[in-house]
Structure formats: structure tokens, C-alpha cells
MARTIKOL-314492 format. One line per 5 residues: number of its first residue (from 1); their letters; for each residue x, z, y negated of N, C-alpha, C. Coordinates in nm, 2 decimals. Layout:
MARTIKOL-314492
NUM> A> X,Z,Y,X,Z,Y,X,Z,Y ~ ...;
//
This chain:
MARTIKOL-314492
1> XXXXX> 2.15,4.34,-2.32,2.21,4.21,-2.33,2.17,4.12,-2.22 ~ 2.13,3.99,-2.23,2.09,3.93,-2.09,2.21,3.84,-2.06 ~ 2.24,3.79,-1.93,2.39,3.72,-1.87,2.30,3.60,-1.91 ~ 2.44,3.56,-1.97,2.44,3.36,-1.99,2.43,3.26,-1.84 ~ 2.37,3.19,-1.86,2.37,3.08,-1.78,2.50,3.07,-1.70;
6> XXXXX> 2.62,3.03,-1.78,2.76,2.99,-1.75,2.83,3.14,-1.66 ~ 2.80,3.21,-1.69,2.85,3.35,-1.62,2.76,3.33,-1.51 ~ 2.70,3.28,-1.48,2.59,3.31,-1.37,2.64,3.20,-1.27 ~ 2.64,3.11,-1.29,2.68,2.97,-1.20,2.78,3.02,-1.09 ~ 2.85,3.07,-1.10,2.95,3.12,-0.94,2.88,3.22,-0.88;
11> XXXXX> 2.73,3.30,-0.92,2.70,3.43,-0.85,2.65,3.38,-0.74 ~ 2.68,3.47,-0.64,2.64,3.47,-0.53,2.51,3.56,-0.48 ~ 2.45,3.59,-0.56,2.33,3.68,-0.53,2.25,3.64,-0.47 ~ 2.19,3.71,-0.36,2.11,3.70,-0.27,1.96,3.74,-0.27 ~ 1.91,3.64,-0.32,1.78,3.66,-0.38,1.68,3.63,-0.32;
16> XXXXX> 1.58,3.67,-0.24,1.44,3.55,-0.20,1.38,3.57,-0.29 ~ 1.28,3.45,-0.25,1.17,3.41,-0.33,1.23,3.31,-0.45 ~ 1.13,3.27,-0.54,1.14,3.15,-0.60,1.05,3.23,-0.69 ~ 1.11,3.22,-0.89,1.04,3.23,-0.97,0.94,3.13,-1.02 ~ 0.95,3.04,-0.99,0.85,2.98,-1.04,0.84,2.87,-0.93;
21> XXXXX> 0.77,2.77,-0.93,0.72,2.62,-0.83,0.81,2.52,-0.85 ~ 0.77,2.41,-0.87,0.85,2.27,-0.90,0.90,2.28,-1.03 ~ 1.01,2.28,-1.07,1.07,2.26,-1.20,1.08,2.11,-1.19 ~ 1.09,2.13,-1.37,1.10,1.96,-1.45,1.24,1.94,-1.49 ~ 1.32,1.89,-1.43,1.48,1.92,-1.45,1.52,1.84,-1.53;
26> XXXXX> 1.60,1.83,-1.64,1.64,1.76,-1.74,1.71,1.64,-1.74 ~ 1.62,1.53,-1.80,1.75,1.35,-1.73,1.90,1.42,-1.79 ~ 1.98,1.40,-1.69,2.13,1.39,-1.73,2.19,1.22,-1.73 ~ 2.29,1.23,-1.80,2.32,1.08,-1.88,2.41,1.05,-1.74 ~ 2.39,0.97,-1.73,2.48,0.86,-1.63,2.65,0.83,-1.63;
31> XXXXX> 2.75,0.82,-1.63,2.88,0.82,-1.67,2.96,0.73,-1.59 ~ 3.00,0.61,-1.64,3.07,0.48,-1.53,3.21,0.56,-1.51 ~ 3.23,0.59,-1.38,3.35,0.64,-1.36,3.44,0.57,-1.34 ~ 3.45,0.43,-1.30,3.57,0.31,-1.27,3.58,0.23,-1.38 ~ 3.65,0.22,-1.49,3.70,0.13,-1.53,3.60,-0.02,-1.53;
36> XXXXX> 3.54,-0.12,-1.60,3.48,-0.20,-1.62,3.51,-0.34,-1.55 ~ 3.53,-0.42,-1.45,3.55,-0.55,-1.38,3.55,-0.63,-1.50 ~ 3.61,-0.77,-1.46,3.57,-0.92,-1.49,3.43,-0.91,-1.39 ~ 3.38,-1.03,-1.43,3.26,-1.06,-1.31,3.28,-1.13,-1.19 ~ 3.43,-1.20,-1.19,3.46,-1.26,-1.07,3.56,-1.18,-0.98;
41> XXXXX> 3.55,-1.01,-1.04,3.62,-0.94,-0.91,3.55,-0.80,-0.90 ~ 3.43,-0.86,-0.91,3.28,-0.72,-0.85,3.33,-0.75,-0.71 ~ 3.30,-0.59,-0.67,3.28,-0.53,-0.54,3.17,-0.48,-0.53 ~ 3.11,-0.42,-0.43,2.98,-0.35,-0.40,3.02,-0.27,-0.43 ~ 2.96,-0.15,-0.48,2.98,0.00,-0.45,2.91,0.06,-0.36;
46> XXXXX> 2.94,0.21,-0.38,2.83,0.25,-0.29,2.72,0.35,-0.35 ~ 2.62,0.37,-0.27,2.47,0.38,-0.33,2.50,0.53,-0.37 ~ 2.48,0.58,-0.48,2.47,0.75,-0.55,2.34,0.77,-0.50 ~ 2.24,0.75,-0.40,2.16,0.85,-0.37,2.19,0.95,-0.27 ~ 2.26,0.98,-0.19,2.33,1.10,-0.17,2.40,1.18,-0.25;
51> XXXXX> 2.50,1.13,-0.32,2.54,1.23,-0.40,2.41,1.32,-0.53 ~ 2.33,1.23,-0.57,2.24,1.30,-0.61,2.19,1.39,-0.58 ~ 2.13,1.38,-0.43,2.01,1.45,-0.38,2.11,1.54,-0.36 ~ 2.25,1.59,-0.31,2.31,1.69,-0.32,2.33,1.79,-0.45 ~ 2.33,1.70,-0.53,2.27,1.75,-0.69,2.23,1.86,-0.71;
56> XXXXX> 2.10,1.74,-0.67,1.97,1.84,-0.65,1.92,1.97,-0.56 ~ 1.99,1.96,-0.50,2.01,2.05,-0.38,2.03,2.19,-0.45 ~ 2.20,2.15,-0.52,2.32,2.23,-0.57,2.22,2.32,-0.68 ~ 2.14,2.23,-0.79,2.07,2.30,-0.89,1.96,2.37,-0.88 ~ 1.88,2.31,-0.79,1.77,2.41,-0.72,1.82,2.56,-0.64;
61> XXXXX> 1.91,2.55,-0.56,1.94,2.67,-0.57,1.98,2.78,-0.68 ~ 2.07,2.71,-0.77,2.12,2.77,-0.86,1.97,2.82,-0.94 ~ 1.91,2.74,-0.99,1.83,2.79,-1.08,1.70,2.86,-1.04 ~ 1.71,2.90,-0.89,1.61,2.98,-0.84,1.70,3.15,-0.89 ~ 1.82,3.15,-0.88,1.86,3.29,-0.88,1.87,3.34,-1.00;
66> XXXXX> 1.87,3.19,-1.11,1.92,3.19,-1.21,1.78,3.27,-1.30 ~ 1.66,3.17,-1.24,1.56,3.20,-1.32,1.50,3.37,-1.27 ~ 1.53,3.37,-1.18,1.48,3.55,-1.14,1.59,3.60,-1.18 ~ 1.72,3.58,-1.24,1.80,3.73,-1.31,1.73,3.73,-1.43 ~ 1.69,3.59,-1.52,1.67,3.67,-1.63,1.47,3.67,-1.64;
71> XXXXX> 1.42,3.65,-1.55,1.34,3.78,-1.51,1.20,3.64,-1.57 ~ 1.21,3.53,-1.57,1.16,3.39,-1.60,1.04,3.40,-1.46 ~ 0.96,3.38,-1.48,0.80,3.34,-1.41,0.71,3.27,-1.43 ~ 0.70,3.20,-1.56,0.64,3.07,-1.59,0.71,3.01,-1.62 ~ 0.63,2.86,-1.59,0.63,2.70,-1.60,0.70,2.68,-1.72;
76> XXXXX> 0.63,2.73,-1.87,0.66,2.70,-1.97,0.81,2.77,-2.00 ~ 0.81,2.94,-1.92,0.95,2.95,-1.99,1.04,2.89,-1.90 ~ 1.04,2.85,-1.78,1.11,2.78,-1.72,1.15,2.64,-1.76 ~ 1.10,2.60,-1.81,1.09,2.46,-1.84,1.20,2.47,-2.03 ~ 1.20,2.61,-2.11,1.22,2.61,-2.24,1.34,2.69,-2.18;
81> XXXXX> 1.38,2.74,-2.06,1.53,2.75,-2.03,1.63,2.65,-1.97 ~ 1.57,2.56,-1.88,1.59,2.40,-1.88,1.67,2.39,-1.97 ~ 1.59,2.36,-2.12,1.60,2.24,-2.24,1.74,2.32,-2.33 ~ 1.72,2.46,-2.30,1.79,2.52,-2.41,1.93,2.58,-2.40 ~ 1.89,2.65,-2.27,2.04,2.70,-2.21,2.11,2.61,-2.08;
86> XXXXX> 2.00,2.58,-1.99,2.03,2.50,-1.85,2.14,2.40,-1.88 ~ 2.05,2.31,-1.93,2.10,2.18,-1.95,2.21,2.14,-2.02 ~ 2.20,2.23,-2.14,2.34,2.23,-2.26,2.48,2.30,-2.16 ~ 2.46,2.38,-2.08,2.60,2.46,-2.04,2.61,2.38,-1.92 ~ 2.52,2.32,-1.86,2.53,2.23,-1.72,2.67,2.09,-1.80;
91> XXXXX> 2.62,2.08,-1.94,2.66,1.93,-1.99,2.83,2.00,-2.02 ~ 2.84,2.12,-2.08,3.00,2.12,-2.13,3.06,2.19,-1.99 ~ 3.02,2.23,-1.87,3.10,2.23,-1.79,3.12,2.11,-1.69 ~ 3.03,2.01,-1.74,3.10,1.94,-1.64,3.08,1.76,-1.65 ~ 3.02,1.71,-1.79,3.00,1.61,-1.85,3.17,1.55,-1.88;
96> XXXXX> 3.20,1.42,-1.87,3.30,1.38,-1.87,3.26,1.26,-1.98 ~ 3.35,1.23,-2.10,3.39,1.13,-2.14,3.36,1.03,-2.09 ~ 3.26,0.92,-2.15,3.25,0.76,-2.09,3.38,0.71,-2.14 ~ 3.47,0.58,-2.05,3.54,0.56,-2.04,3.57,0.46,-2.17 ~ 3.48,0.40,-2.16,3.40,0.24,-2.29,3.34,0.25,-2.29;
101> XXXXX> 3.32,0.23,-2.45,3.20,0.19,-2.57,3.06,0.12,-2.48 ~ 3.14,0.03,-2.41,2.99,-0.07,-2.34,3.05,-0.08,-2.16 ~ 2.96,-0.02,-2.14,2.99,-0.02,-1.95,2.91,-0.07,-1.89 ~ 2.83,-0.19,-1.94,2.71,-0.29,-1.89,2.80,-0.37,-1.80 ~ 2.77,-0.44,-1.67,2.81,-0.55,-1.64,2.76,-0.70,-1.64;
106> XXXXX> 2.85,-0.77,-1.59,2.80,-0.88,-1.66,2.74,-0.99,-1.51 ~ 2.60,-1.01,-1.52,2.54,-0.98,-1.41,2.57,-1.15,-1.36 ~ 2.64,-1.13,-1.16,2.71,-1.26,-1.12,2.59,-1.31,-1.11 ~ 2.63,-1.46,-1.17,2.61,-1.62,-1.17,2.45,-1.57,-1.00 ~ 2.50,-1.59,-0.94,2.40,-1.61,-0.83,2.29,-1.56,-0.76;
111> XXXXX> 2.30,-1.44,-0.86,2.22,-1.31,-0.85,2.06,-1.36,-0.91 ~ 1.95,-1.31,-0.86,1.83,-1.36,-0.91,1.76,-1.25,-0.95 ~ 1.72,-1.19,-1.05,1.66,-1.08,-1.05,1.54,-1.08,-1.01 ~ 1.48,-1.20,-1.05,1.29,-1.23,-0.99,1.32,-1.22,-0.84 ~ 1.37,-1.22,-0.79,1.32,-1.20,-0.60,1.41,-1.08,-0.61;
116> XXXXX> 1.51,-0.97,-0.67,1.51,-0.84,-0.70,1.38,-0.75,-0.69 ~ 1.35,-0.80,-0.83,1.27,-0.69,-0.89,1.11,-0.76,-0.85 ~ 1.08,-0.71,-0.73,0.96,-0.80,-0.67,0.88,-0.69,-0.56 ~ 0.86,-0.68,-0.54,0.74,-0.64,-0.44,0.77,-0.73,-0.28 ~ 0.80,-0.68,-0.18,0.85,-0.75,-0.06,0.79,-0.67,0.09;
121> XXXXX> 0.70,-0.77,0.09,0.60,-0.66,0.28,0.64,-0.82,0.35 ~ 0.59,-0.75,0.51,0.58,-0.85,0.61,0.45,-0.88,0.64 ~ 0.41,-1.01,0.68,0.29,-1.02,0.73,0.29,-1.11,0.87 ~ 0.22,-1.09,0.96,0.23,-1.19,1.07,0.08,-1.29,1.05 ~ 0.13,-1.46,1.07,0.09,-1.54,1.09,-0.03,-1.56,1.14;
126> XXXXX> -0.12,-1.57,1.08,-0.27,-1.58,1.21,-0.24,-1.74,1.29 ~ -0.34,-1.75,1.45,-0.36,-1.86,1.43,-0.36,-1.97,1.39 ~ -0.45,-1.93,1.24,-0.53,-2.02,1.12,-0.45,-2.09,1.07 ~ -0.28,-2.00,1.08,-0.18,-2.00,0.95,-0.26,-1.99,0.85 ~ -0.28,-1.86,0.85,-0.39,-1.73,0.73,-0.23,-1.63,0.76;
131> XXXXX> -0.27,-1.59,0.58,-0.17,-1.48,0.59,-0.27,-1.40,0.49 ~ -0.24,-1.26,0.54,-0.41,-1.14,0.47,-0.31,-1.05,0.37 ~ -0.32,-1.09,0.26,-0.25,-0.96,0.16,-0.31,-0.94,0.04 ~ -0.35,-0.77,0.07,-0.43,-0.73,-0.06,-0.57,-0.77,-0.06 ~ -0.58,-0.82,0.04,-0.75,-0.84,0.05,-0.77,-1.02,0.00;
136> XXXXX> -0.67,-1.09,0.00,-0.65,-1.18,-0.06,-0.60,-1.29,0.07 ~ -0.67,-1.40,0.13,-0.63,-1.47,0.24,-0.55,-1.60,0.15 ~ -0.42,-1.63,0.24,-0.29,-1.72,0.18,-0.30,-1.81,0.28 ~ -0.34,-1.94,0.27,-0.32,-2.01,0.36,-0.22,-2.12,0.39 ~ -0.12,-2.11,0.46,0.03,-2.21,0.43,-0.03,-2.34,0.47;
141> XXXXX> 0.05,-2.40,0.42,0.05,-2.56,0.45,0.06,-2.63,0.54 ~ 0.01,-2.74,0.57,0.03,-2.84,0.72,0.19,-2.91,0.73 ~ 0.22,-2.89,0.59,0.36,-2.98,0.60,0.47,-2.91,0.68 ~ 0.46,-2.79,0.72,0.50,-2.67,0.81,0.52,-2.66,0.96 ~ 0.45,-2.74,0.99,0.40,-2.77,1.15,0.50,-2.78,1.26;
146> XXXXX> 0.63,-2.83,1.20,0.71,-2.84,1.27,0.76,-2.66,1.32 ~ 0.77,-2.57,1.19,0.78,-2.45,1.20,0.74,-2.34,1.34 ~ 0.61,-2.39,1.36,0.56,-2.31,1.45,0.50,-2.16,1.43 ~ 0.42,-2.18,1.30,0.44,-2.02,1.24,0.36,-1.91,1.29 ~ 0.23,-1.98,1.40,0.17,-1.88,1.44,0.24,-1.73,1.51;
151> XXXXX> 0.17,-1.62,1.42,0.21,-1.51,1.53,0.37,-1.51,1.47 ~ 0.38,-1.57,1.37,0.59,-1.55,1.35,0.52,-1.48,1.18 ~ 0.64,-1.37,1.22,0.65,-1.26,1.06,0.74,-1.34,0.95 ~ 0.65,-1.33,0.86,0.71,-1.35,0.75,0.69,-1.29,0.59 ~ 0.79,-1.30,0.53,0.79,-1.22,0.42,0.68,-1.25,0.29;
156> XXXXX> 0.61,-1.12,0.24,0.53,-1.20,0.11,0.61,-1.10,0.01 ~ 0.61,-1.19,-0.14,0.69,-1.15,-0.27,0.65,-1.16,-0.33 ~ 0.51,-1.08,-0.41,0.44,-1.07,-0.55,0.52,-1.01,-0.62 ~ 0.55,-1.11,-0.71,0.64,-1.10,-0.86,0.59,-0.99,-0.97 ~ 0.63,-0.96,-1.07,0.55,-0.84,-1.17,0.50,-0.96,-1.22;
161> XXXXX> 0.50,-1.09,-1.28,0.36,-1.15,-1.33,0.26,-1.23,-1.25 ~ 0.27,-1.15,-1.12,0.13,-1.18,-1.05,0.14,-1.30,-0.94 ~ 0.25,-1.36,-0.95,0.25,-1.46,-0.88,0.28,-1.44,-0.69 ~ 0.27,-1.49,-0.59,0.31,-1.50,-0.48,0.38,-1.55,-0.40 ~ 0.49,-1.58,-0.35,0.55,-1.61,-0.25,0.53,-1.63,-0.13;
166> XXXXX> 0.59,-1.66,-0.04,0.60,-1.65,0.11,0.73,-1.73,0.15 ~ 0.78,-1.64,0.23,0.96,-1.68,0.29,0.91,-1.65,0.43 ~ 1.03,-1.77,0.49,1.01,-1.74,0.64,1.18,-1.80,0.66 ~ 1.24,-1.72,0.69,1.36,-1.71,0.71,1.45,-1.78,0.58 ~ 1.45,-1.72,0.47,1.48,-1.77,0.35,1.45,-1.92,0.31;
171> XXXXX> 1.31,-1.93,0.37,1.28,-2.09,0.32,1.12,-2.04,0.28 ~ 1.09,-2.10,0.17,0.99,-2.12,0.08,0.86,-2.21,0.13 ~ 0.75,-2.14,0.17,0.68,-2.19,0.24,0.50,-2.21,0.11 ~ 0.50,-2.31,0.14,0.42,-2.36,0.06,0.28,-2.36,0.09 ~ 0.17,-2.29,-0.02,0.08,-2.23,0.06,-0.06,-2.26,-0.09;
176> XXXXX> -0.19,-2.17,-0.02,-0.27,-2.18,-0.16,-0.37,-2.08,-0.12 ~ -0.43,-2.05,-0.19,-0.52,-1.94,-0.17,-0.67,-1.98,-0.13 ~ -0.75,-1.88,-0.04,-0.89,-1.94,-0.01,-0.94,-1.84,-0.01 ~ -1.05,-1.88,-0.08,-1.15,-1.78,-0.10,-1.20,-1.68,-0.01 ~ -1.25,-1.76,0.13,-1.24,-1.67,0.26,-1.18,-1.67,0.35;
181> XXXXX> -1.17,-1.61,0.48,-1.11,-1.70,0.55,-1.15,-1.72,0.64 ~ -1.12,-1.86,0.71,-1.20,-1.95,0.77,-1.26,-1.89,0.95 ~ -1.38,-1.96,0.94,-1.44,-1.84,1.10,-1.44,-1.96,1.19 ~ -1.50,-1.88,1.31,-1.46,-1.98,1.47,-1.48,-2.09,1.46 ~ -1.42,-2.18,1.61,-1.42,-2.31,1.56,-1.30,-2.37,1.52;
186> XXXXX> -1.22,-2.30,1.44,-1.09,-2.39,1.35,-0.98,-2.40,1.49 ~ -0.96,-2.29,1.58,-0.88,-2.31,1.67,-0.92,-2.30,1.80 ~ -0.80,-2.32,1.92,-0.92,-2.33,2.02,-0.78,-2.21,2.09 ~ -0.84,-2.09,2.17,-0.76,-1.94,2.21,-0.67,-2.04,2.28 ~ -0.54,-1.95,2.32,-0.44,-2.01,2.42,-0.55,-1.95,2.56;
191> XXXXX> -0.54,-2.04,2.62,-0.56,-2.01,2.75,-0.46,-1.98,2.87 ~ -0.44,-1.89,2.95,-0.36,-1.79,3.03,-0.45,-1.80,3.17 ~ -0.36,-1.89,3.25,-0.41,-1.88,3.39,-0.29,-1.79,3.42 ~ -0.34,-1.72,3.51,-0.25,-1.59,3.56,-0.26,-1.60,3.78 ~ -0.36,-1.73,3.79,-0.39,-1.73,3.93,-0.26,-1.80,4.02;
196> XXXXX> -0.21,-1.77,4.10,-0.10,-1.84,4.16,-0.14,-1.97,4.23 ~ -0.10,-2.03,4.20,-0.12,-2.19,4.29,-0.08,-2.25,4.43 ~ -0.15,-2.26,4.54,-0.14,-2.21,4.69,-0.16,-2.40,4.72 ~ -0.06,-2.46,4.73,-0.06,-2.59,4.79,-0.17,-2.61,4.89 ~ -0.27,-2.75,4.95,-0.37,-2.72,5.05,-0.23,-2.74,5.18;
201> XXXXX> -0.28,-2.77,5.32,-0.23,-2.79,5.46,-0.19,-2.95,5.41 ~ -0.26,-3.08,5.36,-0.22,-3.18,5.36,-0.13,-3.23,5.23 ~ -0.12,-3.13,5.21,0.02,-3.13,5.06,0.13,-3.20,5.14 ~ 0.19,-3.27,5.06,0.28,-3.38,5.09,0.44,-3.26,5.07 ~ 0.41,-3.15,5.00,0.49,-3.08,5.03,0.49,-2.98,5.17;
206> XXXXX> 0.41,-2.95,5.26,0.41,-2.89,5.41,0.46,-3.06,5.43 ~ 0.42,-3.13,5.45,0.47,-3.19,5.56,0.61,-3.21,5.60 ~ 0.68,-3.27,5.69,0.84,-3.26,5.71,0.88,-3.35,5.69 ~ 1.00,-3.35,5.70,1.11,-3.48,5.62,1.13,-3.55,5.74 ~ 1.14,-3.65,5.65,1.14,-3.80,5.75,1.24,-3.90,5.66;
211> XXXXX> 1.37,-3.94,5.74,1.47,-3.92,5.72,1.46,-4.09,5.68 ~ 1.51,-4.22,5.59,1.49,-4.33,5.62,1.58,-4.42,5.66 ~ 1.55,-4.51,5.78,1.65,-4.53,5.83,1.79,-4.60,5.75 ~ 1.87,-4.57,5.87,2.00,-4.59,5.78,2.07,-4.76,5.80 ~ 2.12,-4.82,5.74,2.19,-5.00,5.75,2.31,-4.95,5.72;
216> XXXXX> 2.43,-5.02,5.85,2.50,-5.02,5.89,2.51,-5.22,5.89 ~ 2.56,-5.30,5.79,2.57,-5.43,5.77,2.43,-5.48,5.77 ~ 2.43,-5.57,5.89,2.33,-5.63,5.92,2.27,-5.54,6.01 ~ 2.27,-5.44,6.07,2.19,-5.35,6.19,2.14,-5.21,6.16 ~ 2.05,-5.20,6.18,1.93,-5.08,6.13,1.92,-5.05,6.24;
221> XXXX> 1.97,-4.86,6.19,2.02,-4.78,6.34,1.86,-4.63,6.29 ~ 1.76,-4.62,6.39,1.67,-4.51,6.31,1.70,-4.41,6.39 ~ 1.74,-4.32,6.30,1.74,-4.18,6.34,1.60,-4.12,6.38 ~ 1.64,-4.02,6.48,1.56,-3.92,6.55,1.53,-3.79,6.53;
//
């Protein structure tokens, strides 16, 4: 009789090699650990990515040994084992009943999902005030001249409906799309003069300082 997956969860068999390559893990249900709280007292929670990665590492280690002991060496057999035996046994051993019927939380009023669920990338503004994004040329409006945006980094946000917005330090930048980027003559290059200036001999800087005559009452005293 083949050993069951439940009896082999604590096995410490040191088996080398793996029975199969990449495995498709079944989707495990997520259970809310803490009771739901009102929206006004919501607090940020720790990101569960670390816990999920640790669980995946544990399962991959166990599955390699279990599949080896079950003498499973094909992808079809591994997927069938996951669906019919491993997944159900895992839920029986580690599953927890949800605390409430509805575990959804109310969305905070200040949270704009449109600005969260979008693609965000940074771009550098050219001296012609153009931003290139996905082979598109975005010209920033002239009303933002006071921001001196040339050579500054801006954030491009592409929303799910295809619209694009430009942000600079939390401020939305007005822009319009150009068919092509402007070519020469649109701006002057920055001139850098690295030559050290040396004043000539007759420059006032090299003349001696002549003190003005001091006046005491109606008497002028010449300083030598």
C-alpha cells in the first residue's frame, strides 16, 4: 500500500534529485486572520509576500520528496497528485475557518484606485520639453515654464483605458502628443566656458588702492 501524503508531511528523507520540473500549485484560499475593522480605524498591514515565498519554498521541498516516494515522474501524474491528494490534505491540516461571512473592507475615501492600478514609469524631460514614452512624443505645455523641467525626471502614468498623465512632484502636467519629435533649431545648446579669465595689466583690479582724502570740518587732509 502506497504511503499517504498526510503521513509523509514530517518525513526527513534525504532524497536527491527531483521527480519532475516545474509544478503547477493549486490555488489556496486566502483567509482573513484579523476581524474586519471600521474604515476610520484601518491600519496598514504587513505585506504577505515573505510569508507566501516561505510557504512556496516549504511546499516545493516537500513535494519533491513526496513525488519521489510515490514514484511519480510525469507532469500529468504530478498534477493529478496535487489536485486529488496533496491539496485536500493540505487544507485539512492547515485550513482555518473564516471569522466572518464578508471579510471585505471599505475603500478609504482618499484612496484613488485609478492612480494605483496603472503603469508607472519615469522619464527624463528633454531640452525641448518633450517626453518619449512607448514610441510616443509627449510635449509638455508652456504654462509650466516656471518649473524649469528640462533634464528633470517626471513620472508617466498609463491608465487601463489607455490615457496617459505626466506627474512632477505630485503635480499633473498639461501635455499634448506630437506626431514626431521636433528637429534642430528649436533650442540652443548649453554653452560651457571652461577658460579661466585673467584680467589684463591695465585692469582696475591690478591698480593700487588710492585712499580718498579725509575731511575734518573745513580742513582737507591728504593721506600719503
